[in-house]
C-alpha positions in Angstrom: -3.5 5.4 -30.8 -6.8 6.0 -29.1 -9.6 7.2 -31.7 -11.7 9.7 -30.1 -15.6 10.0 -30.9 -16.4 13.8 -31.2 -20.0 13.2 -30.0 -19.1 11.8 -26.4 -18.4 15.5 -25.3 -21.3 16.9 -26.1 -23.2 14.9 -23.5 -22.2 16.9 -20.8 -22.5 20.7 -19.9 -19.1 22.5 -19.5 -18.0 22.6 -15.9 -15.3 24.9 -15.8 -12.9 26.4 -18.2 -9.7 25.0 -16.6 -9.3 21.8 -14.5 -6.3 21.4 -12.4 -5.4 17.7 -12.4 -2.9 16.0 -10.0 -1.8 12.6 -11.0 -0.2 9.6 -9.0 0.8 6.1 -9.5 2.6 3.2 -7.9 3.2 -0.3 -8.0 3.6 -2.7 -5.1 6.8 -5.1 -6.4 7.6 -2.9 -9.7 5.7 -5.2 -11.6 3.4 -6.2 -9.3 -0.3 -5.1 -8.0 -0.6 -1.5 -9.2 -2.8 1.8 -9.5 -2.9 5.2 -11.1 -5.1 7.8 -9.9 -6.2 11.5 -10.7 -7.5 14.3 -8.5 -9.6 17.0 -10.3 -9.9 20.5 -9.2 -11.9 23.4 -10.5 -10.6 27.2 -10.9 -11.2 27.7 -7.0 -9.2 24.8 -6.2 -12.6 22.6 -5.0 -12.6 19.0 -5.8 -14.8 18.1 -8.6 -13.7 14.4 -8.7 -11.3 11.7 -8.3 -10.6 8.3 -8.8 -7.9 5.7 -8.9 -7.9 2.7 -11.3 -6.4 -0.6 -9.9 -3.9 -2.6 -12.5 -3.4 -6.4 -11.2 0.0 -6.3 -12.3 2.2 -3.1 -14.0 4.8 -0.9 -13.2 5.3 2.2 -11.8 5.6 4.3 -14.8 2.7 2.6 -16.2 0.7 3.2 -13.5 1.6 6.7 -13.4 0.6 7.4 -17.2 -2.4 5.5 -16.3 -3.2 8.1 -13.8 -2.3 10.7 -16.4 -4.7 9.2 -18.6 -7.8 8.6 -17.1 -7.3 11.6 -15.4 -7.5 13.7 -19.0 -10.4 11.7 -20.1 -12.2 12.6 -17.3 -11.3 16.2 -17.5 -12.2 16.3 -21.4 -15.4 14.9 -20.3 -16.5 17.4 -18.0 -15.7 20.1 -20.6 -13.0 21.7 -19.7 -11.0 23.7 -22.4 -7.5 23.5 -20.6 -5.8 21.3 -18.0 -2.5 22.2 -15.6 -1.5 19.3 -14.7 0.8 18.0 -11.6 2.7 15.0 -11.2 5.4 13.8 -9.0 6.7 11.6 -11.8 10.0 13.5 -12.8 10.3 10.9 -16.2 6.9 11.1 -17.0 6.8 14.9 -17.0 10.0 15.3 -18.6 8.8 12.6 -21.3 5.5 14.7 -21.7 7.2 17.6 -22.4 9.7 16.4 -25.0 13.0 16.8 -22.8 13.3 13.0 -22.7 12.4 10.2 -25.2 10.4 7.4 -24.6 12.5 4.5 -25.1 10.2 1.7 -23.3 7.9 0.6 -25.6 5.5 -0.9 -22.8 5.1 2.9 -22.5 5.0 4.3 -25.7 1.5 3.5 -26.8 0.4 5.3 -23.0 2.3 8.3 -24.4 1.1 8.9 -27.5 -2.8 8.0 -25.7 -1.9 10.6 -23.1 -0.6 13.1 -26.0 -3.6 12.6 -28.4 -6.1 13.7 -25.3 -3.4 16.5 -24.5 -3.9 17.9 -28.1 -7.7 17.8 -27.6 -7.3 20.8 -25.0 -6.8 24.7 -26.3 -3.8 24.7 -24.0 -2.4 22.3 -21.9 0.7 22.1 -18.9 2.6 20.1 -16.9 5.0 20.2 -14.4 6.8 18.1 -11.9 5.8 18.5 -7.9 7.1 16.7 -5.0 5.3 13.8 -3.0 4.5 16.1 -0.3 2.2 18.4 -2.4 0.6 15.1 -4.3 -1.3 14.1 -1.1 -4.2 13.5 -2.4 -3.6 11.5 -5.2 -1.1 9.5 -3.4 -3.3 8.8 -0.7 -6.0 7.4 -3.8 -3.3 5.0 -5.0 -3.1 3.3 -1.5 -6.7 3.1 -1.3 -7.0 1.2 -4.3 -3.7 -1.0 -3.6 -5.6 -1.7 -0.4 -8.9 -2.4 -1.6 -7.3 -4.3 -4.5 -10.0 -2.2 -6.8 -11.1 1.1 -8.4 -11.5 4.0 -6.1 -13.8 6.3 -7.0 -14.8 10.0 -5.1 -17.2 12.0 -6.5 -17.5 16.3 -5.7 -16.3 17.3 -2.2 -19.3 17.6 -0.1 -20.5 21.3 0.4 -19.9 23.4 3.7 -22.6 22.4 6.2 -24.7 25.4 7.2 -28.2 23.8 8.0 -27.4 21.6 11.1 -27.1 23.1 14.7 -23.7 23.2 16.1 -22.5 20.1 18.2 -20.5 19.8 20.8 -19.0 16.1 20.6 -17.5 13.8 23.2 -15.6 11.3 21.3 -14.5 8.0 23.1 -11.2 5.8 21.8 -9.6 3.1 22.7 -7.1 2.4 19.9 -5.2 4.4 17.0 -7.9 7.7 17.2 -8.3 7.4 13.1 -12.0 8.0 13.6 -11.7 10.7 15.4 -8.9 12.2 13.6 -11.0 12.4 10.4 -14.1 13.6 12.3 -11.5 16.3 13.7 -10.7 17.0 9.3 -14.5 17.3 8.4 -14.7 20.0 11.1 -11.7 21.9 10.0 -13.2 21.5 6.2 -16.6 22.7 7.7 -18.2 19.7 6.5 -19.5 19.4 9.9 -20.9 22.2 11.9 -19.6 20.6 15.4 -16.7 20.9 17.7 -14.8 18.4 19.7 -15.4 19.4 23.6 -13.3 16.2 25.3 -11.9 13.2 24.3 -11.6 10.2 26.6 -9.3 7.2 26.0 -9.5 4.2 28.1 -6.1 3.9 27.8 -3.2 5.8 28.2 -0.3 4.5 25.7 -2.0 4.7 22.3 -1.5 6.3 19.1 -5.4 7.9 19.3 -3.8 9.7 22.5 -0.4 11.1 21.1 -3.1 12.1 17.6 -5.1 13.9 20.3 -2.5 15.7 21.8 -0.8 16.8 18.4 -4.7 17.9 17.4 -4.7 19.8 20.7 -7.8 18.6 21.6 -8.5 18.2 25.7 -8.0 14.7 26.7 -9.2 12.8 29.6 -7.4 9.1 30.2 -9.7 6.8 32.3 -8.5 3.3 32.5 -11.2 0.7 33.3 -8.6 -0.9 35.9 -8.2 2.6 38.1 -12.0 2.0 39.0 -13.6 -0.6 41.6 -16.1 -1.6 39.6 -18.1 -0.7 36.2 -20.6 1.5 38.0 -17.4 3.9 39.0 -16.1 3.7 35.9 -19.2 4.5 34.2 -19.9 7.5 36.6 -16.5 8.9 36.0 -17.1 8.6 32.0 -20.6 10.4 32.4 -19.6 12.6 34.7 -17.0 14.3 32.1 -19.4 14.2 29.1 -21.8 16.2 31.0 -19.5 18.7 32.3 -18.4 19.2 29.0 -21.7 19.8 27.6 -21.6 17.6 24.9 -24.9 17.1 23.4 -23.9 14.4 21.4 -20.9 11.1 22.1 -19.4 9.4 19.5 -17.7 5.9 20.2 -14.6 6.0 17.8 -12.7 2.4 18.6 -13.9 2.6 22.4 -13.8 -1.1 23.2 -15.4 -0.8 26.9 -18.9 -1.7 28.2 -20.3 1.4 30.3 -23.4 2.3 31.3 -25.0 5.2 29.9 -26.7 8.1 32.3 -30.2 8.9 31.7 -28.8 12.4 30.6 -27.1 10.9 27.2 -29.9 8.4 26.0 -29.7 8.1 22.5 -27.3 10.8 22.4 -24.2 8.2 22.3 -23.3 6.9 19.0 -21.4 3.6 18.2 -19.9 2.6 14.5 -19.1 -1.4 14.1 -17.2 -2.6 10.9 -20.1 -5.1 9.9 -23.5 -5.1 9.1 -25.7 -5.7 13.1 -27.2 -7.5 14.0 -24.5 -9.8 12.6 -20.4 -10.4 13.6 -21.5 -8.1 17.0 -20.9 -8.7 20.7 -18.0 -8.7 23.1 -14.5 -9.5 21.5 -15.8 -8.7 17.5 -13.8 -5.6 17.0 -11.2 -5.0 14.3 -9.9 -7.6 12.4 -11.6 -10.2 14.5 -15.0 -9.1 12.7 -13.3 -8.7 9.6 -11.5 -12.8 9.8 -15.3 -14.0 11.2 -16.8 -12.5 8.1 -14.4 -14.1 5.6 -14.7 -17.4 7.3 -18.5 -17.1 7.2 -18.0 -17.0 3.3 -20.1 -13.8 3.3 -20.5 -11.8 -0.2 -21.2 -8.6 1.2 -20.0 -6.5 4.4 -20.0 -3.2 5.4 -20.5 -1.0 8.6 -23.5 0.0 10.9 -23.6 2.9 12.9 -26.1 2.9 15.8 -27.0 4.5 19.3 -26.0 2.6 22.2 -27.5 1.0 24.9 -25.7 -0.9 27.9 -24.9 -4.4 25.6 -22.1 -4.5 23.4 -23.4 -3.3 19.6 -26.8 -3.3 20.6 -29.3 -0.2 19.8 -31.4 0.7 17.2 -29.3 0.8 13.8 -29.0 4.7 12.3 -27.7 3.8 9.3 -25.8 0.8 7.6 -23.4 0.9 4.2 -21.8 -2.3 2.1 -19.3 -3.2 0.0 -18.3 -6.6 -1.6 -16.4 -9.1 0.3 -14.0 -10.9 -2.5 -12.7 -14.2 -2.8 -8.9 -13.2 -2.4 -10.0 -11.0 0.5 -7.9 -11.0 3.6 -8.7 -9.1 6.9 -6.8 -6.0 5.7 -8.3 -5.6 2.6 -11.4 -6.2 3.4 -11.3 -3.8 6.6 -9.8 -0.9 4.0 -13.1 -1.1 2.0 -15.2 -0.9 5.1 -13.3 1.7 6.6 -14.1 3.7 3.5 -17.9 3.5 3.8 -17.2 4.2 7.6 -15.8 7.2 6.3 -19.0 8.4 4.7 -21.5 6.5 6.9 -20.7 8.2 10.5 -20.4 12.2 9.2 -23.6 11.4 7.6 -25.2 10.0 10.9 -23.9 12.9 12.7 -25.4 15.4 10.5 -29.1 13.8 10.6 -28.7 14.0 14.3 -27.9 17.6 14.0 -30.4 17.9 11.5 -33.1 17.0 14.5 -34.0 14.3 11.9 -33.3 11.2 13.7 -36.6 9.7 15.5 -36.6 6.5 17.7 -39.5 4.3 17.9 -38.7 1.4 20.3 -35.6 -0.2 18.4 -36.0 1.8 15.1 -34.8 5.1 14.3 -37.1 6.7 11.6 -35.4 9.4 9.5 -37.5 12.5 8.8 
């Protein structure tokens, strides 16, 4: 039985009276690597906090209870007097509500700990929801499983009202994952921007389909359709200038092109390593992560930089790091690096929009 220390709560100011908790858990192998996650929302349904706890070896049900337990602890820590809980585990919901008995001894202790925390709130309720209503918590579970570590997300960023409006040109060659992430931030008004044009160097990618589904303006510009790099580059530059973009972001773009003078220091790229290491022609995707692991690096990360007419060259705007673990594979490291990319690229775009980036030689100063 968990022992509660009443002095702990008084260290925190009350944030909200009622917190909504979405919880989830999952195990790959059942039992196997597992994670339990929770997402906390305030009374306006704004995210306050979210976390997934990685469990090296556990069942689905233990992971589900872990998500609930850690969510209750955090909600109480933040000063909630009441909680509304939603989970897609029908078993756990019915056990907490007293409809099912807890027959598994492995779950009983977790059940009792959760119930202990529930009784500390003035009121509580727990309801079952289908998985499609629990996407945020489910996503966190999978992120923790991919990374084989805890994943934590703080308060959702505020609406961007300080930056000038940007017309973005986005260059893609693959899945379009970064493009869709940027578009989602625009929809949530966290980026004061619009995607004015998407240019793909291939016609048969998932990214092309995602662009069409999102209703974004799309142009296919394949290098093989042009006699040389100059003609290829001119077509790209003409399309971007015609679309009146004021910032170009390369999002998984794999083609070297010559940037026109009008777009000097207005083309950004994000690279899945800490440049100048592990850059250059052929260093993209899993090639990078394999090289990082092979080199025995203890730290990796991502780099946002302004582009030049050389692969992965140009003034560095920002870098974010993450650990390289002893048991990492290219897939697990890629997942951890991508989490940092999702933070670094929007931050760099906002700095550009705010007029805070100044290029001096090969350095970018932030003012």
